[in-house]
TORKEBA-198507 format. One record per residue: x, y, z of N, C-alpha, C in turn. Coordinates in pm, whole numbers. Layout:
// TORKEBA-198507
{{X; Y; Z}; {X; Y; Z}; {X; Y; Z}}
...
// end
This chain:
// TORKEBA-198507
{{8421; 25603; 22731}; {8314; 25637; 22653}; {8348; 25744; 22533}}
{{8288; 25728; 22421}; {8307; 25791; 22334}; {8294; 25919; 22332}}
{{8348; 26031; 22301}; {8295; 26200; 22331}; {8240; 26233; 22181}}
{{8097; 26301; 22191}; {7995; 26328; 22073}; {8100; 26417; 21983}}
{{8080; 26424; 21845}; {8173; 26502; 21769}; {8145; 26632; 21806}}
{{8003; 26681; 21831}; {7998; 26838; 21874}; {8038; 26870; 21999}}
{{8085; 26810; 22057}; {8149; 26808; 22199}; {8276; 26896; 22145}}
{{8346; 26759; 22066}; {8472; 26793; 22062}; {8496; 26854; 21930}}
{{8410; 26956; 21845}; {8428; 27056; 21795}; {8389; 27190; 21877}}
{{8311; 27185; 21949}; {8310; 27320; 22041}; {8392; 27341; 22141}}
{{8525; 27209; 22186}; {8584; 27215; 22261}; {8723; 27307; 22151}}
{{8729; 27242; 22054}; {8831; 27319; 21968}; {8824; 27474; 21934}}
{{8671; 27479; 21907}; {8613; 27608; 21872}; {8688; 27709; 21971}}
{{8636; 27652; 22091}; {8666; 27789; 22235}; {8851; 27807; 22226}}
{{8921; 27682; 22220}; {9041; 27691; 22259}; {9100; 27791; 22156}}
{{9051; 27707; 22021}; {9139; 27806; 21917}; {9074; 27985; 21889}}
{{8952; 27980; 21958}; {8905; 28106; 21978}; {9012; 28195; 22065}}
{{9015; 28123; 22210}; {9083; 28210; 22283}; {9229; 28252; 22247}}
{{9304; 28111; 22155}; {9418; 28122; 22131}; {9453; 28248; 22035}}
{{9360; 28264; 21945}; {9335; 28385; 21844}; {9336; 28473; 21910}}
{{9217; 28544; 22001}; {9217; 28663; 22057}; {9326; 28698; 22157}}
{{9428; 28605; 22198}; {9549; 28620; 22275}; {9649; 28661; 22176}}
{{9658; 28569; 22101}; {9813; 28606; 21952}; {9748; 28726; 21904}}
{{9633; 28747; 21854}; {9594; 28860; 21795}; {9597; 28986; 21871}}
{{9608; 28990; 21982}; {9561; 29142; 22076}; {9647; 29280; 21991}}
{{9765; 29216; 21959}; {9838; 29337; 21921}; {9815; 29407; 21795}}
{{9709; 29293; 21733}; {9681; 29309; 21590}; {9524; 29404; 21642}}
{{9510; 29361; 21694}; {9360; 29404; 21750}; {9346; 29549; 21794}}
{{9469; 29600; 21878}; {9510; 29712; 21903}; {9553; 29825; 21799}}
{{9611; 29737; 21710}; {9692; 29836; 21597}; {9532; 29849; 21477}}
{{9460; 29791; 21449}; {9356; 29830; 21358}; {9283; 29893; 21458}}
{{9220; 29886; 21582}; {9132; 30007; 21633}; {9179; 30129; 21629}}
{{9331; 30143; 21643}; {9388; 30284; 21664}; {9407; 30355; 21498}}
{{9381; 30249; 21406}; {9404; 30318; 21260}; {9230; 30336; 21228}}
{{9145; 30263; 21271}; {9003; 30327; 21262}; {9001; 30439; 21309}}
{{9049; 30419; 21448}; {9016; 30597; 21530}; {9060; 30689; 21486}}
{{9196; 30663; 21396}; {9250; 30800; 21369}; {9208; 30843; 21231}}
{{9147; 30724; 21185}; {9102; 30728; 21023}; {8955; 30841; 21009}}
{{8875; 30782; 21112}; {8725; 30892; 21093}; {8685; 30821; 21215}}
{{8754; 30827; 21349}; {8675; 30779; 21492}; {8603; 30686; 21528}}
{{8512; 30722; 21625}; {8404; 30627; 21649}; {8290; 30578; 21595}}
{{8215; 30483; 21555}; {8294; 30337; 21697}; {8392; 30269; 21605}}
{{8445; 30220; 21665}; {8550; 30122; 21658}; {8473; 29951; 21569}}
{{8366; 29948; 21613}; {8294; 29811; 21573}; {8164; 29844; 21487}}
{{8132; 29723; 21443}; {8018; 29726; 21378}; {7933; 29629; 21423}}
{{7786; 29614; 21431}; {7709; 29499; 21507}; {7584; 29508; 21384}}
{{7560; 29363; 21387}; {7455; 29324; 21269}; {7360; 29238; 21300}}
{{7233; 29204; 21354}; {7180; 29115; 21336}; {7192; 29005; 21223}}
{{7219; 28890; 21256}; {7220; 28784; 21156}; {7117; 28653; 21229}}
{{7094; 28581; 21087}; {7016; 28438; 21135}; {7135; 28346; 21190}}
{{7123; 28266; 21309}; {7191; 28157; 21341}; {7118; 28019; 21335}}
{{7197; 27939; 21409}; {7166; 27820; 21386}; {7027; 27792; 21461}}
{{6926; 27707; 21393}; {6802; 27701; 21401}; {6710; 27842; 21380}}
{{6785; 27899; 21299}; {6700; 28031; 21287}; {6699; 28143; 21380}}
{{6813; 28124; 21502}; {6765; 28200; 21597}; {6851; 28351; 21579}}
{{6792; 28448; 21587}; {6904; 28587; 21564}; {7010; 28581; 21641}}
{{7131; 28656; 21600}; {7222; 28694; 21716}; {7274; 28824; 21655}}
{{7370; 28862; 21733}; {7424; 29002; 21679}; {7565; 28983; 21675}}
{{7637; 29001; 21547}; {7759; 28969; 21508}; {7852; 29086; 21488}}
{{7972; 29052; 21551}; {8071; 29190; 21520}; {8173; 29190; 21443}}
{{8208; 29287; 21411}; {8301; 29308; 21296}; {8393; 29457; 21311}}
{{8487; 29490; 21284}; {8577; 29585; 21273}; {8472; 29691; 21162}}
{{8460; 29787; 21229}; {8380; 29901; 21124}; {8451; 29894; 21008}}
{{8385; 29928; 20887}; {8427; 29941; 20773}; {8375; 30071; 20677}}
{{8247; 30122; 20726}; {8163; 30187; 20664}; {8147; 30310; 20731}}
{{8103; 30449; 20677}; {8100; 30560; 20732}; {7955; 30548; 20824}}
{{7987; 30631; 20927}; {7885; 30627; 21039}; {7733; 30681; 20980}}
{{7633; 30658; 20975}; {7530; 30728; 20949}; {7488; 30710; 20842}}
{{7569; 30630; 20738}; {7543; 30610; 20598}; {7444; 30478; 20582}}
{{7318; 30452; 20513}; {7266; 30381; 20503}; {7241; 30315; 20348}}
{{7215; 30187; 20341}; {7176; 30143; 20204}; {7178; 29988; 20206}}
{{7189; 29940; 20080}; {7198; 29779; 20085}; {7222; 29700; 20188}}
{{7181; 29617; 20245}; {7267; 29517; 20352}; {7383; 29455; 20289}}
{{7401; 29421; 20161}; {7536; 29330; 20106}; {7589; 29467; 20034}}
{{7724; 29426; 20010}; {7802; 29530; 19974}; {7906; 29450; 19862}}
{{7863; 29570; 19733}; {7941; 29536; 19634}; {8094; 29660; 19615}}
{{8148; 29599; 19521}; {8301; 29696; 19515}; {8272; 29781; 19459}}
{{8316; 29918; 19505}; {8311; 30039; 19449}; {8206; 30119; 19557}}
{{8150; 30002; 19665}; {8020; 30083; 19730}; {8090; 30211; 19806}}
{{8029; 30371; 19815}; {8073; 30478; 19846}; {8085; 30483; 20023}}
{{8024; 30377; 20068}; {7981; 30378; 20231}; {8110; 30299; 20296}}
{{8178; 30269; 20201}; {8301; 30171; 20257}; {8443; 30320; 20283}}
{{8471; 30309; 20407}; {8602; 30362; 20406}; {8715; 30374; 20394}}
{{8836; 30439; 20367}; {8953; 30409; 20313}; {8995; 30311; 20349}}
{{8994; 30311; 20535}; {9049; 30169; 20600}; {8986; 30071; 20531}}
{{8844; 30096; 20560}; {8765; 29941; 20530}; {8797; 29881; 20404}}
{{8837; 29961; 20341}; {8848; 29896; 20187}; {9009; 29794; 20210}}
{{9065; 29842; 20322}; {9189; 29774; 20339}; {9157; 29629; 20417}}
{{9053; 29695; 20519}; {9022; 29580; 20610}; {8953; 29487; 20499}}
{{8857; 29520; 20456}; {8789; 29382; 20358}; {8877; 29325; 20278}}
{{9002; 29377; 20212}; {9028; 29326; 20128}; {9128; 29210; 20182}}
{{9183; 29213; 20302}; {9241; 29101; 20375}; {9195; 29040; 20489}}
{{9042; 29078; 20503}; {8915; 29012; 20567}; {8959; 29071; 20728}}
{{9040; 29125; 20760}; {9090; 29148; 20887}; {8949; 29200; 20994}}
{{8857; 29282; 20889}; {8704; 29359; 20927}; {8643; 29192; 21042}}
{{8677; 29101; 21025}; {8586; 28967; 21053}; {8677; 28893; 21193}}
{{8775; 28960; 21232}; {8858; 28895; 21364}; {8789; 28876; 21482}}
{{8678; 29003; 21486}; {8632; 29021; 21600}; {8535; 28899; 21629}}
{{8477; 28849; 21516}; {8386; 28727; 21530}; {8454; 28616; 21594}}
{{8600; 28634; 21651}; {8635; 28518; 21736}; {8541; 28520; 21900}}
{{8501; 28660; 21906}; {8418; 28687; 22012}; {8271; 28599; 22023}}
{{8214; 28594; 21879}; {8114; 28510; 21877}; {8110; 28366; 21889}}
{{8222; 28360; 21863}; {8273; 28189; 21860}; {8282; 28158; 22014}}
{{8360; 28221; 22063}; {8333; 28217; 22260}; {8230; 28198; 22323}}
{{8136; 28283; 22235}; {7993; 28302; 22316}; {7896; 28211; 22301}}
{{7939; 28111; 22161}; {7871; 28008; 22120}; {7760; 28058; 22007}}
{{7754; 28178; 21967}; {7649; 28215; 21842}; {7735; 28139; 21690}}
{{7887; 28130; 21686}; {7910; 28086; 21600}; {8027; 27979; 21621}}
{{8064; 27924; 21532}; {8200; 27863; 21516}; {8325; 27907; 21432}}
{{8420; 27838; 21429}; {8515; 27876; 21322}; {8487; 27834; 21186}}
{{8457; 27722; 21174}; {8385; 27668; 21031}; {8257; 27642; 21028}}
{{8195; 27671; 20937}; {8011; 27678; 20906}; {7997; 27792; 20842}}
{{7852; 27754; 20787}; {7807; 27847; 20671}; {7791; 28006; 20706}}
{{7836; 28085; 20640}; {7860; 28263; 20680}; {7702; 28274; 20724}}
{{7672; 28339; 20835}; {7544; 28384; 20862}; {7486; 28495; 20810}}
{{7364; 28477; 20783}; {7315; 28595; 20665}; {7236; 28703; 20765}}
{{7188; 28803; 20729}; {7102; 28908; 20760}; {6953; 28850; 20731}}
{{6849; 28849; 20805}; {6717; 28808; 20830}; {6667; 28803; 20666}}
{{6673; 28957; 20580}; {6597; 28956; 20497}; {6642; 28874; 20381}}
{{6772; 28782; 20354}; {6782; 28673; 20262}; {6775; 28543; 20321}}
{{6702; 28552; 20438}; {6675; 28383; 20494}; {6554; 28343; 20478}}
{{6550; 28262; 20411}; {6355; 28202; 20380}; {6338; 28052; 20460}}
{{6310; 28057; 20592}; {6332; 27954; 20723}; {6217; 27865; 20651}}
{{6139; 27876; 20554}; {6040; 27792; 20504}; {6137; 27722; 20392}}
{{6236; 27739; 20343}; {6261; 27633; 20246}; {6368; 27557; 20306}}
{{6343; 27437; 20230}; {6383; 27287; 20271}; {6543; 27337; 20295}}
{{6620; 27381; 20178}; {6769; 27386; 20176}; {6814; 27464; 20280}}
{{6736; 27589; 20318}; {6781; 27692; 20407}; {6765; 27626; 20555}}
{{6625; 27510; 20560}; {6635; 27453; 20688}; {6762; 27386; 20768}}
{{6824; 27320; 20662}; {6931; 27227; 20624}; {7087; 27256; 20671}}
{{7053; 27395; 20595}; {7200; 27466; 20637}; {7165; 27525; 20768}}
{{7076; 27593; 20849}; {7076; 27648; 20962}; {7040; 27512; 21047}}
{{7069; 27404; 21029}; {7075; 27310; 21130}; {7244; 27300; 21200}}
{{7323; 27378; 21133}; {7453; 27378; 21217}; {7505; 27520; 21241}}
{{7595; 27523; 21338}; {7622; 27667; 21380}; {7692; 27752; 21294}}
{{7645; 27868; 21249}; {7722; 27944; 21170}; {7874; 27971; 21189}}
{{7946; 27980; 21087}; {8097; 28004; 21117}; {8164; 28100; 21052}}
{{8264; 28157; 21093}; {8377; 28264; 21026}; {8416; 28224; 20889}}
{{8434; 28078; 20849}; {8471; 28063; 20710}; {8401; 27912; 20683}}
{{8423; 27889; 20579}; {8350; 27762; 20527}; {8407; 27737; 20373}}
{{8375; 27624; 20294}; {8403; 27613; 20157}; {8347; 27707; 20084}}
{{8213; 27724; 20094}; {8162; 27876; 19994}; {8212; 28038; 20029}}
{{8248; 28016; 20185}; {8288; 28163; 20182}; {8406; 28176; 20113}}
{{8520; 28037; 20132}; {8643; 28090; 20052}; {8636; 28079; 19924}}
{{8601; 28008; 19866}; {8561; 28036; 19710}; {8495; 28105; 19656}}
{{8403; 28209; 19720}; {8339; 28306; 19704}; {8403; 28447; 19746}}
{{8523; 28432; 19791}; {8590; 28561; 19918}; {8636; 28656; 19816}}
{{8577; 28681; 19651}; {8568; 28792; 19583}; {8442; 28792; 19562}}
{{8361; 28765; 19645}; {8207; 28823; 19562}; {8164; 28972; 19561}}
{{8234; 29063; 19632}; {8203; 29214; 19586}; {8256; 29229; 19468}}
{{8357; 29155; 19423}; {8371; 29206; 19302}; {8272; 29201; 19181}}
{{8231; 29075; 19225}; {8145; 28968; 19130}; {7970; 29085; 19149}}
{{7967; 29138; 19257}; {7843; 29210; 19253}; {7856; 29314; 19233}}
{{7981; 29382; 19213}; {8000; 29504; 19172}; {7944; 29517; 19026}}
{{8002; 29407; 18960}; {7964; 29412; 18828}; {7781; 29369; 18767}}
{{7729; 29378; 18881}; {7582; 29316; 18835}; {7549; 29440; 18831}}
{{7393; 29439; 18772}; {7322; 29574; 18752}; {7214; 29577; 18857}}
{{7207; 29474; 18919}; {7124; 29476; 19032}; {7208; 29376; 19132}}
{{7290; 29443; 19236}; {7361; 29371; 19338}; {7274; 29278; 19414}}
{{7154; 29360; 19454}; {7055; 29277; 19547}; {7012; 29150; 19500}}
{{6946; 29168; 19417}; {6855; 29053; 19298}; {6998; 28955; 19292}}
{{7099; 28996; 19216}; {7193; 28891; 19181}; {7226; 28811; 19278}}
{{7246; 28839; 19425}; {7301; 28794; 19548}; {7211; 28701; 19546}}
{{7094; 28723; 19585}; {6975; 28647; 19594}; {6949; 28531; 19508}}
{{6915; 28547; 19402}; {6925; 28475; 19298}; {6993; 28338; 19246}}
{{7100; 28406; 19251}; {7270; 28330; 19173}; {7349; 28326; 19261}}
{{7390; 28440; 19353}; {7504; 28380; 19464}; {7438; 28292; 19560}}
{{7344; 28311; 19662}; {7294; 28255; 19750}; {7254; 28122; 19728}}
{{7178; 28095; 19625}; {7179; 27907; 19570}; {7323; 27854; 19580}}
{{7409; 27920; 19503}; {7507; 27828; 19496}; {7605; 27807; 19624}}
{{7598; 27932; 19710}; {7651; 27918; 19815}; {7591; 27821; 19910}}
{{7433; 27825; 19929}; {7398; 27700; 20052}; {7461; 27578; 19976}}
{{7439; 27545; 19836}; {7455; 27419; 19776}; {7631; 27373; 19847}}
{{7717; 27474; 19809}; {7836; 27417; 19847}; {7824; 27412; 20026}}
{{7726; 27471; 20074}; {7755; 27480; 20216}; {7720; 27309; 20264}}
{{7612; 27255; 20208}; {7572; 27140; 20220}; {7650; 27011; 20184}}
{{7738; 27055; 20086}; {7820; 26933; 20027}; {7910; 26915; 20143}}
{{7962; 27061; 20177}; {8075; 27027; 20295}; {8046; 26985; 20394}}
{{7931; 27002; 20456}; {7865; 26946; 20583}; {7884; 26779; 20548}}
{{7844; 26713; 20431}; {7833; 26596; 20413}; {7961; 26524; 20423}}
{{8050; 26610; 20366}; {8186; 26534; 20375}; {8300; 26584; 20453}}
{{8239; 26707; 20571}; {8323; 26688; 20654}; {8396; 26656; 20732}}
{{8521; 26676; 20808}; {8605; 26589; 20864}; {8754; 26667; 20925}}
{{8777; 26663; 21014}; {8912; 26710; 21088}; {8989; 26768; 21008}}
{{9068; 26657; 20916}; {9128; 26706; 20808}; {9096; 26843; 20730}}
{{8981; 26810; 20668}; {8947; 26924; 20563}; {8899; 27047; 20655}}
{{8868; 27070; 20771}; {8846; 27182; 20854}; {8986; 27270; 20861}}
{{9109; 27133; 20887}; {9253; 27213; 20888}; {9296; 27265; 20815}}
{{9231; 27166; 20670}; {9301; 27247; 20530}; {9221; 27396; 20522}}
{{9079; 27373; 20529}; {9007; 27513; 20511}; {9074; 27609; 20589}}
{{9106; 27603; 20737}; {9121; 27722; 20788}; {9302; 27790; 20739}}
{{9351; 27645; 20698}; {9493; 27731; 20643}; {9487; 27778; 20543}}
{{9391; 27768; 20448}; {9390; 27843; 20339}; {9278; 27927; 20343}}
{{9208; 27957; 20425}; {9149; 28085; 20470}; {9255; 28157; 20469}}
{{9365; 28114; 20615}; {9466; 28200; 20653}; {9559; 28280; 20552}}
{{9586; 28150; 20417}; {9677; 28199; 20337}; {9603; 28305; 20201}}
{{9492; 28281; 20194}; {9432; 28383; 20107}; {9383; 28493; 20177}}
{{9384; 28518; 20312}; {9351; 28673; 20368}; {9489; 28705; 20357}}
{{9593; 28687; 20378}; {9734; 28702; 20374}; {9799; 28754; 20239}}
{{9743; 28662; 20162}; {9809; 28662; 20014}; {9663; 28669; 19918}}
{{9555; 28775; 19927}; {9445; 28783; 19825}; {9522; 28754; 19674}}
{{9593; 28829; 19628}; {9617; 28834; 19505}; {9612; 28705; 19453}}
{{9690; 28580; 19476}; {9707; 28444; 19486}; {9558; 28375; 19460}}
{{9464; 28428; 19507}; {9324; 28338; 19510}; {9287; 28302; 19392}}
{{9220; 28167; 19400}; {9165; 28128; 19267}; {9092; 28037; 19312}}
{{8928; 28065; 19248}; {8845; 27984; 19329}; {8863; 27791; 19233}}
{{8896; 27785; 19138}; {8957; 27664; 19086}; {9014; 27544; 19183}}
{{9122; 27648; 19208}; {9238; 27583; 19276}; {9195; 27541; 19419}}
{{9108; 27657; 19464}; {9028; 27555; 19599}; {8955; 27474; 19576}}
{{8856; 27460; 19499}; {8759; 27333; 19447}; {8853; 27258; 19425}}
{{8919; 27238; 19370}; {9043; 27119; 19371}; {9097; 27059; 19468}}
{{9127; 27164; 19602}; {9226; 27094; 19708}; {9077; 27041; 19792}}
{{8962; 27067; 19756}; {8827; 26965; 19824}; {8804; 26881; 19729}}
{{8822; 26842; 19613}; {8755; 26758; 19525}; {8606; 26837; 19469}}
{{8584; 26965; 19494}; {8458; 26998; 19460}; {8489; 27037; 19360}}
{{8361; 26973; 19248}; {8367; 26999; 19073}; {8255; 27159; 19083}}
{{8313; 27262; 19085}; {8243; 27367; 19077}; {8150; 27426; 18958}}
{{8164; 27300; 18840}; {8079; 27306; 18746}; {7945; 27257; 18795}}
{{7939; 27212; 18913}; {7767; 27176; 18968}; {7690; 27290; 19028}}
{{7792; 27386; 19020}; {7712; 27554; 19025}; {7659; 27611; 18964}}
{{7634; 27735; 18988}; {7607; 27856; 18867}; {7725; 27894; 18822}}
{{7752; 27884; 18713}; {7852; 27899; 18640}; {7868; 28048; 18608}}
{{7777; 28143; 18607}; {7756; 28296; 18561}; {7832; 28302; 18702}}
{{7802; 28267; 18813}; {7854; 28304; 18934}; {8019; 28302; 18951}}
{{7990; 28165; 18923}; {8169; 28131; 19005}; {8267; 28134; 18908}}
{{8213; 28162; 18766}; {8318; 28191; 18660}; {8318; 28338; 18622}}
{{8253; 28416; 18698}; {8287; 28594; 18720}; {8380; 28611; 18759}}
{{8422; 28502; 18900}; {8516; 28568; 19017}; {8672; 28577; 18945}}
{{8689; 28688; 18974}; {8852; 28712; 18913}; {8935; 28601; 18959}}
{{9051; 28630; 18864}; {9157; 28488; 18850}; {9280; 28564; 18872}}
{{9371; 28528; 18955}; {9506; 28586; 18919}; {9577; 28586; 18804}}
{{9655; 28660; 18805}; {9735; 28661; 18644}; {9830; 28582; 18668}}
{{9924; 28536; 18736}; {9961; 28418; 18740}; {9922; 28266; 18816}}
{{9906; 28146; 18809}; {9872; 28077; 18900}; {9966; 27958; 18854}}
// end
């Protein structure tokens, strides 16, 4: 009897999440200590996000902002709320590691559209409805191509409106395109490139990622995608 693809993907999620938590336990300990020494508790940041079929869940991250400081739900480059340690964690995407716990719980997958905060989700929008058919993930093609999103938002006069009107439509389109062409090989490539550019962020180039997945970023909003900074040497 053929095992459903959804079952295989879930088994892989659980296996890789457990493996990641075990192997990265020393990294978790070091990051927790650095945060604690820098500005104390809490170590983690929790926030409500919209998951599969529109169901809300609580996402976990290492805390990167000062406690008690409120503001916009998105973060742009130069945001005064981000701590010294937080800037470093966000640069290498290390603040996302606790989401392996969300994967184990079943709220998230390793690969899937990044879950949004409720204020940016339009449940009556057909595009959103299609994206929310799958479990959100730690990474996906849109997340990787837009990994320098904070720099782009930092240059916008109104980051929140720019995110809603320009960034999100482009990311949703990429989410849907990836789901239509998804395969095990492409998933593995996506994970490897996510790890690579997390460790070596200065080598990141969205056009290079797009070529790796045969994606024409010209199909998406040029004002956003071509505002993403390129490395000096490619």
